[in-house]
Wavefront OBJ file of the C-alpha trace (Angstrom):
o trace
v 259.357 165.064 161.633
v 255.469 165.042 161.138
v 253.838 162.151 161.141
v 250.431 161.529 159.386
v 248.161 161.264 161.754
v 247.187 157.695 161.961
v 243.463 157.785 163.852
v 242.040 159.681 160.493
v 243.618 157.509 157.302
v 245.353 154.709 158.746
v 242.160 152.161 159.468
v 238.582 152.527 158.042
v 235.693 150.443 159.416
v 235.884 147.148 158.067
v 232.424 145.567 156.391
v 230.495 143.939 159.318
v 230.441 139.930 159.372
v 227.750 138.745 162.107
v 228.067 140.598 164.995
v 230.987 142.123 166.507
v 233.252 144.451 168.570
v 235.840 146.951 168.063
v 238.376 147.679 170.601
v 240.832 150.839 170.185
v 244.498 150.735 171.743
v 247.234 153.171 171.244
v 250.981 152.762 171.672
v 253.261 155.358 171.356
v 256.813 155.475 170.139
v 258.749 158.127 170.479
v 256.612 160.954 168.421
v 254.570 158.699 166.339
v 251.157 157.278 167.774
v 250.071 153.383 166.700
v 246.879 152.850 166.619
v 245.671 149.091 166.870
v 241.948 147.538 166.367
v 240.758 144.760 167.602
v 237.618 143.188 165.916
v 236.104 140.287 167.479
v 233.547 138.552 165.139
v 230.986 136.151 166.305
v 229.245 134.576 162.557
v 227.156 131.986 162.884
v 227.175 129.459 160.685
v 223.157 128.506 160.539
v 221.131 127.197 157.743
v 219.742 131.078 157.024
v 223.480 132.274 155.522
v 224.614 131.622 152.319
v 227.701 130.620 153.532
v 227.345 127.040 154.915
v 229.044 123.450 155.687
v 226.308 122.439 153.265
v 227.747 124.760 150.536
v 231.067 123.492 151.541
v 229.886 120.321 151.157
v 231.522 119.399 154.118
v 230.253 117.258 157.000
v 231.066 118.922 160.484
v 234.257 119.908 160.233
v 236.249 121.945 157.269
v 238.942 118.820 157.166
v 239.175 115.534 156.840
v 239.643 113.023 159.488
v 240.619 109.878 160.473
v 238.713 107.076 159.200
v 241.363 104.253 158.354
v 243.278 101.788 160.073
v 245.913 99.776 159.072
v 246.267 97.012 161.429
v 249.958 95.066 161.086
v 250.213 91.388 162.143
v 252.434 92.173 164.739
v 249.734 93.957 166.582
v 250.610 97.504 165.866
v 247.472 100.223 164.829
v 248.263 103.049 162.450
v 245.278 105.563 162.244
v 244.896 107.458 158.773
v 243.247 108.917 156.272
v 241.011 107.142 153.374
v 241.329 108.097 149.387
v 240.490 106.256 146.455
v 238.347 103.104 147.231
v 236.819 101.903 150.665
v 236.400 98.829 152.488
v 238.676 96.056 153.876
v 241.696 94.751 152.063
v 244.366 92.206 152.972
v 248.087 92.020 151.917
v 251.705 92.138 152.642
v 253.195 95.586 153.304
v 256.344 96.721 151.265
v 258.263 99.927 151.083
v 259.514 101.710 147.650
v 261.926 104.434 147.662
v 261.852 105.626 144.363
v 261.237 109.098 144.212
v 258.674 109.346 141.430
v 257.087 106.740 139.119
v 254.382 106.063 141.323
v 252.005 105.570 138.110
v 254.163 102.809 136.919
v 254.571 101.304 139.958
v 250.495 101.247 140.346
v 250.374 99.194 137.292
v 253.251 96.871 138.006
v 251.699 93.490 138.155
v 254.526 92.628 140.306
v 252.932 94.361 143.316
v 249.980 91.798 143.609
v 249.112 91.178 146.773
v 251.083 93.664 148.282
v 250.296 97.074 149.919
v 252.679 99.577 148.676
v 254.114 102.347 151.111
v 255.722 105.174 149.575
v 258.994 106.415 151.333
v 258.893 110.096 149.266
v 256.772 111.368 151.460
v 254.750 113.631 148.997
v 252.907 111.781 146.257
v 250.254 112.678 143.895
v 251.620 116.113 142.560
v 251.997 114.882 139.174
v 248.632 113.076 138.671
v 247.810 110.652 136.121
v 248.430 110.417 132.730
v 247.608 107.769 130.028
v 251.029 107.317 129.053
v 252.765 105.580 131.750
v 250.706 102.745 132.418
v 252.740 99.512 132.654
v 249.404 97.480 132.543
v 245.923 97.373 131.710
v 244.849 97.861 135.221
v 246.293 98.292 138.630
v 247.069 94.723 140.887
v 248.241 96.189 143.721
v 246.205 95.861 147.411
v 246.853 99.329 148.209
v 249.053 102.363 148.651
v 250.233 104.419 151.555
v 251.572 107.548 151.333
v 252.714 110.251 153.773
v 251.270 113.460 152.117
v 248.736 113.386 149.569
v 249.071 116.469 147.179
v 245.779 117.623 146.856
v 246.618 119.427 143.437
v 248.379 118.695 140.515
v 250.777 120.163 137.807
v 252.042 118.556 135.018
v 250.609 119.247 131.704
v 250.268 115.765 130.681
v 247.886 115.096 133.982
v 244.287 114.165 133.009
v 243.413 112.446 136.610
v 243.891 112.902 139.976
v 245.299 110.008 141.875
v 242.880 109.371 144.168
v 239.863 109.462 141.394
v 241.937 107.086 139.452
v 242.622 104.671 142.402
v 238.671 105.257 143.095
v 237.803 104.082 139.619
v 239.993 100.726 140.245
v 238.327 99.825 143.304
v 241.878 100.436 145.184
v 242.224 101.512 148.489
v 245.122 104.441 149.555
v 245.670 105.993 153.072
v 248.079 109.306 154.011
v 248.537 110.944 157.160
v 250.400 108.358 158.404
v 254.006 107.854 159.590
v 255.596 106.048 156.738
v 258.903 106.623 157.949
v 258.103 104.753 161.315
v 256.585 101.759 159.638
v 259.172 101.468 157.199
v 261.967 101.613 160.149
v 259.623 98.550 161.345
v 259.684 96.767 158.259
v 263.649 96.950 157.891
v 263.814 96.030 161.294
v 261.206 92.969 161.076
v 260.723 92.069 157.624
v 257.790 92.420 155.329
v 254.693 91.977 157.235
v 251.028 91.421 156.301
v 248.606 93.847 157.233
v 245.147 94.978 157.116
v 243.595 98.282 155.507
v 239.938 98.770 156.572
v 237.308 101.635 156.371
v 234.589 99.706 158.167
v 234.157 100.960 161.583
v 232.219 98.119 162.754
v 235.217 95.460 162.835
v 237.494 95.753 165.562
v 241.665 96.367 165.847
v 241.393 92.418 166.773
v 239.157 91.581 163.771
v 241.511 92.868 161.749
v 244.214 91.418 163.409
v 243.048 87.906 163.062
v 242.353 88.455 159.328
v 246.275 88.954 158.620
v 247.002 85.831 160.600
v 244.935 83.990 158.709
v 245.932 84.937 155.502
v 249.509 84.423 153.711
v 251.001 85.535 150.346
v 253.905 82.418 150.716
v 253.290 79.657 148.431
v 250.691 81.445 146.801
v 250.409 81.270 143.017
v 249.734 84.673 142.165
v 251.058 84.530 138.337
v 247.808 83.193 137.347
v 245.631 86.162 138.144
v 247.793 88.385 136.294
v 248.537 86.783 132.993
v 246.622 87.063 129.513
v 244.441 84.571 129.005
v 245.573 84.144 125.082
v 248.429 84.681 122.996
v 248.595 87.978 121.304
v 251.584 90.031 119.121
v 252.209 93.316 120.731
v 251.970 95.930 118.018
v 251.959 99.622 120.171
v 254.460 101.221 118.317
v 256.889 103.390 120.639
v 256.681 106.818 120.299
v 259.576 109.489 118.849
v 259.544 110.883 122.338
v 260.768 107.143 123.761
v 264.439 107.915 124.081
v 265.428 104.441 123.398
v 263.173 104.630 119.921
v 266.256 104.303 117.184
v 265.128 101.643 115.000
v 262.063 102.716 114.125
v 263.065 102.072 110.813
v 264.817 98.640 111.127
v 262.465 95.845 109.759
v 261.647 92.677 112.452
v 264.605 90.700 112.616
v 263.910 88.627 115.423
v 260.733 86.715 116.298
v 260.386 86.844 120.331
v 257.778 84.449 122.467
v 257.253 86.724 125.622
v 255.891 84.540 128.518
v 253.541 86.760 130.373
v 254.330 86.378 134.088
v 252.787 89.549 134.640
v 254.765 91.514 131.809
v 255.402 95.276 131.649
v 254.297 97.025 128.809
v 258.452 99.099 128.682
v 259.853 95.279 128.390
v 257.539 95.264 125.272
v 257.902 98.753 123.804
v 262.247 98.324 124.332
v 262.477 94.491 122.614
v 259.959 96.074 119.987
v 262.420 99.237 119.442
v 265.465 97.085 118.673
v 263.425 95.304 115.772
v 261.540 92.311 117.418
v 258.483 91.162 116.405
v 256.819 89.981 119.897
v 254.107 87.051 120.706
v 252.972 87.365 124.154
v 251.620 84.155 125.638
v 250.013 83.139 128.624
v 252.007 81.961 131.432
v 250.497 78.425 131.214
v 251.462 78.324 127.657
v 253.242 74.939 127.112
v 256.800 74.884 125.749
v 255.974 72.588 122.864
v 253.409 75.823 121.408
v 256.134 77.746 121.786
v 258.515 76.018 120.210
v 256.278 75.544 117.371
v 256.174 79.166 116.831
v 259.892 79.187 116.130
v 260.797 81.938 117.677
v 264.630 83.444 117.574
v 264.472 83.992 121.728
v 262.407 83.533 124.490
v 261.402 86.057 127.052
v 260.741 85.106 130.550
v 259.077 88.235 132.369
v 258.627 89.770 135.354
v 255.966 88.680 137.611
v 254.900 88.748 141.355
v 254.748 86.122 144.124
v 256.401 83.252 144.803
v 258.098 81.176 142.108
v 258.297 78.032 144.101
v 254.379 78.398 144.080
v 254.659 77.813 140.099
v 256.016 74.618 139.331
v 254.548 74.509 135.735
v 256.279 77.573 135.259
v 259.541 76.076 135.509
v 258.740 72.852 133.949
v 258.334 75.158 131.196
v 261.187 76.763 131.788
v 263.436 73.535 131.989
v 261.933 72.474 128.461
v 262.719 75.651 126.878
v 266.250 76.079 127.684
v 269.161 74.688 125.726
v 266.673 74.884 122.244
v 266.654 79.095 121.719
v 268.279 81.688 123.658
v 266.352 83.204 126.654
v 266.266 86.005 128.784
v 264.829 86.460 131.937
v 263.784 89.569 133.933
v 262.737 89.118 137.630
v 260.224 86.558 138.687
v 261.844 84.845 134.988
v 265.504 85.239 136.361
v 263.889 83.044 139.581
v 262.205 80.575 137.351
v 265.529 79.949 135.451
v 267.357 79.864 138.829
v 265.103 76.824 139.836
v 264.801 75.603 136.427
v 268.759 75.274 136.593
v 268.490 72.956 139.571
v 269.293 76.276 142.133
v 267.138 77.232 144.952
v 265.374 80.448 145.709
v 264.746 82.019 149.075
v 261.996 84.508 150.575
v 264.272 87.826 151.604
v 263.554 90.120 154.457
v 261.867 92.686 153.420
v 262.796 92.677 149.415
v 263.753 95.000 147.144
v 261.486 97.755 145.884
v 262.972 101.086 144.024
v 264.642 102.658 141.532
v 267.413 103.264 143.613
v 269.515 99.907 144.052
v 273.629 99.740 143.109
v 274.614 96.479 141.269
v 277.854 95.666 139.989
v 278.178 94.261 136.544
v 280.542 91.480 137.732
v 282.248 90.759 134.097
v 282.634 94.543 133.449
v 283.357 95.697 136.660
v 280.253 98.118 135.907
v 278.454 99.943 138.966
v 274.762 100.483 137.583
v 271.759 101.987 139.568
v 269.132 100.202 138.906
v 265.202 99.840 139.355
v 263.947 96.366 141.377
v 260.950 94.942 142.466
v 260.945 91.368 143.603
v 261.153 89.686 147.583
v 262.817 86.246 146.413
v 265.746 85.746 145.357
v 268.563 83.079 143.842
v 270.779 81.324 145.635
v 273.693 81.447 143.306
v 275.690 78.627 145.707
v 273.058 76.488 144.561
v 273.537 76.644 141.043
v 275.187 73.895 139.128
v 278.686 74.342 137.717
v 278.317 76.301 133.858
v 276.041 78.949 135.514
v 277.629 81.915 136.520
v 276.725 85.000 138.437
v 277.084 87.751 136.354
v 275.378 90.814 138.514
v 275.458 91.311 142.428
v 273.511 93.532 144.462
v 275.797 96.157 146.317
v 273.089 96.721 148.951
v 273.129 93.006 150.246
v 275.240 90.999 148.282
v 272.320 89.021 146.900
v 272.450 87.779 143.387
v 271.152 90.327 141.149
v 272.008 88.256 137.576
v 273.379 85.215 136.240
v 273.946 83.508 132.490
v 275.193 80.347 131.019
v 276.908 80.798 128.253
v 277.138 76.872 127.084
v 272.859 77.354 127.259
v 272.653 80.552 125.566
v 271.105 81.798 128.951
v 271.258 85.176 130.523
v 268.640 87.147 133.198
v 268.559 89.972 135.492
v 266.942 89.977 139.134
v 265.836 93.467 138.694
v 264.350 95.965 135.549
v 266.549 97.129 132.923
v 263.687 98.949 131.043
v 263.120 100.786 133.926
v 260.497 103.596 133.319
v 260.909 106.488 134.660
v 264.646 105.294 135.385
v 267.344 104.865 135.817
v 268.393 103.430 132.373
v 271.859 102.390 133.283
v 271.272 98.680 132.720
v 269.421 99.376 129.270
v 272.338 97.630 127.046
v 271.263 94.334 128.414
v 268.730 94.313 125.706
v 271.403 94.549 123.015
v 273.098 91.798 124.563
v 269.614 89.732 124.172
v 269.818 90.569 120.230
v 273.711 89.810 119.959
v 273.173 86.396 121.333
v 270.073 85.849 119.382
v 271.819 87.070 116.553
v 274.922 84.729 117.738
v 272.527 81.670 117.520
v 271.147 82.284 114.308
v 274.023 82.870 112.611
v 275.661 79.271 113.966
v 271.982 77.646 113.033
v 272.568 78.432 109.208
l 1 2 3 4 5 6 7 8 9 10 11 12 13 14 15 16 17 18 19 20 21 22 23 24 25 26 27 28 29 30 31 32 33 34 35 36 37 38 39 40 41 42 43 44 45 46 47 48 49 50 51 52 53 54 55 56 57 58 59 60 61 62 63 64 65 66 67 68 69 70 71 72 73 74 75 76 77 78 79 80 81 82 83 84 85 86 87 88 89 90 91 92 93 94 95 96 97 98 99 100 101 102 103 104 105 106 107 108 109 110 111 112 113 114 115 116 117 118 119 120 121 122 123 124 125 126 127 128 129 130 131 132 133 134 135 136 137 138 139 140 141 142 143 144 145 146 147 148 149 150 151 152 153 154 155 156 157 158 159 160 161 162 163 164 165 166 167 168 169 170 171 172 173 174 175 176 177 178 179 180 181 182 183 184 185 186 187 188 189 190 191 192 193 194 195 196 197 198 199 200 201 202 203 204 205 206 207 208 209 210 211 212 213 214 215 216 217 218 219 220 221 222 223 224 225 226 227 228 229 230 231 232 233 234 235 236 237 238 239 240 241 242 243 244 245 246 247 248 249 250 251 252 253 254 255 256 257 258 259 260 261 262 263 264 265 266 267 268 269 270 271 272 273 274 275 276 277 278 279 280 281 282 283 284 285 286 287 288 289 290 291 292 293 294 295 296 297 298 299 300 301 302 303 304 305 306 307 308 309 310 311 312 313 314 315 316 317 318 319 320 321 322 323 324 325 326 327 328 329 330 331 332 333 334 335 336 337 338 339 340 341 342 343 344 345 346 347 348 349 350 351 352 353 354 355 356 357 358 359 360 361 362 363 364 365 366 367 368 369 370 371 372 373 374 375 376 377 378 379 380 381 382 383 384 385 386 387 388 389 390 391 392 393 394 395 396 397 398 399 400 401 402 403 404 405 406 407 408 409 410 411 412 413 414 415 416 417 418 419 420 421 422 423 424 425 426 427 428 429 430 431 432 433 434 435 436 437 438 439 440 441
């Protein structure tokens, strides 16, 4: 078989780029002759060329180098690259095992005072949109991720994650071994840490900062609560799968204590036909009862429940008078108000994949959780019942006191983006208010 002359059409002279040299070599295989051309280019990116560092907006190298340190209280130093805001920040490092929903995590007030480390390695690929906010701002201290997506792919996206955090003065780091840090947190428990882009501070300086800071015993609720009462008026859009009561009138009035309440809790109650008045964490029980509510919600919130005795006292004065529902921090405050004790967990529960068992129904649910403290069920008085148990560590995930019309969950039944296995508890709260209303009449 005849072969085409490789030397005439296979390779043509390439365009020149700077100065170059060419070398041609031949390799014979059977009757065919293959011609290889080696081109060596030595282009100088000087200021005289149009294609320069300045044109690219680069400073020295066409990639970002490590410019941030995460120093943990155990003395370990983790070099990383920064995004979002710059500066120096201290916080408690916790890991979150959610595969999606980083925007809801960023805007969850329960993360105040904490660095959230995402175990899912790829973060930022869906960008930021205006619909997934759980509050009006970000309260966490910083975000730690393995791989930051440089591009986004979501039809709702309006902003890149890095720009979003920069506008809100929240620090973020990437290109760090999140698996190694997670293993350390699981072994040693939640650790205090310092994030810094300030090269003038030594590792020893940052380590000392971590040792001098504490989150235990600090009232974090007052910093995330609203300052005055307001009525929740946002309508639940038709795209929400639980929007089944759009045509139902407001059958019940619920006073919701804002300890760091998430918008989707309010949306869920509103979709069930509730008029909601949100009040500050310091709102007195007497003022709340003057509003003649059909029920009271004690919301989620950050930090140590033992650091807010004023909230525990408020809960004590309300229970037994109207039906109450506690979520997360609200659950812990109810436990203390009933005479029980709370304790700090080793590394807490943070993620959207925690299995819990409803003891009453013998039903397993996958739940979204975010807390570092738990109620000791053995410390609860007679009449209080543990209704849910976390199957990972057997901790108390829910309680009830039927005689006082009390129900609570340690996790988030409103979970957005999910899972929604526990959504039915909002119906239980509605039923409890309905029963109490009928009895009063």
